[in-house]
N, C-alpha and C positions, 0 to 999 in steps of 0.2 A: 619495529621495537625493538627493547632489548628484550634479549630471551632468556631463558632458565637455563641456557647448556644445550647441546645436542637433542632435538626433539624438546625443546623446553617449552613451556606456555610462553607464548608471547602477546597475550592479552591480559592487559589489568583486570581483576575481578571487582574492585573496586566500583562498583555500579552507582551514581549518582541520579535517584530519580528525578525527572522533570519535574519542575511543580508549575501546574496550570493554575494562573490567576489571570480573571478579567482584565484584559485591557481597553475595552468599548464595550458599546452597546453589544447585547446578542446577536449575530448574524442570523437574518431570514433564512427558514430552512432551504428554499428554493436555490439557496447562493451555496449549499454546501457542495454542491456535485453539475456537472453539467453532462446531464443525459442526450445532448441530440446526437449526437454521432449512434448512439445506442438506439435511437427511435426510429433514425433512418434503416437501419440493419431491420429493426424489427418492421417497420412498415414493409420494405422491400421483401422480407420470408413471408408474410402476411400475401400480400398478391402472389408469390410462387406457387403455382401448381405442384406442391410436393408432400410426399407423404406425411402426414401431421402428427408421426410421431420423427421423424427429421426436422420439422418445423419447433416442433417443442425445443428439441434437442438446441436447436439454432437461436432463437427467442434467448433461452438460459446465456449462450455463449456470448451474444450479442453484450450482454451485461458489463462484459470485462471491458467494454468500450468507453464506461462511464467515467470522467476525467474527474478524480475527487478535489476539491478546493483543500489543503491539509492544516491553512494555516488560520481559515476560517471553522474546519471542524476544530479545531482546537481550541479557538473562543467560543463555540458554540460549547463545547464541553464543560469548558467552564461556571457557563450557565446552568446547565442540565443539571436532573435530580439524582441524586445518587445512584438513583434503579437506569436511569437513561445514560449512566458515565458507565456504570460496571458494563454493560452491553455494546456501550464504542468500545471499553478495552478490549472486549473478549471477541470483537471484531477488527481488533487490530490497528481502530483507525488512530486511537493513541497510545501512547504505551508508557504504564506508569511503574511496571514491575518488569524488571529486566528476567528474571528467574520464571514469569507466568508467560512472559514474552519468546523464551527458549522455549517452553512446554508446548504453544502453542504454535509453532514451528516456523515464528516468525524472524527471529536469528536467521535462521538456518535460508530462510528466504532470502534475509538481503546479503549473505554471504554469497549464496549463488550468482546473485544478480549484480557484484563487485566482480566475482570473476568475471562474469559475461560481459562486464563493462570493459572492463581489462583487456581482454581478446579484443574489442571492438578497438578500443584503442589502440594497442600494437597493430590492429591491422590497419587502422587510417595512417600511424607513422609508417606502415613500408609501404603503402600507396603513396606515400607524398613524397619519400625517397627514392621513388621511383622514376 
């Protein structure tokens, strides 16, 4: 993008919040995420002969393997009550307010993920050139 000179701000600060309007029927709650891998990991943890504290930690970590279907989540959000919508926003399931997203760390996380993706892309290019 166009920078504001040496060390200038390269990003547009005019952020237009997305408008979530229903496009169809409310998706069923059980269609918003796939926890198949999470359940497999938890079952293996429960079968393991390990320290209960370690098992509890591993169960919490297994939750990160739940796959979220964000298009369905956005549609669900449109049909949700204001209270549920606010909770979904606080969890980063939808982003309505850019400033709140920054405060909650979601923009920082996205930036870090983008940098990691750039590293992966560069590594793939070097491998293809070799």
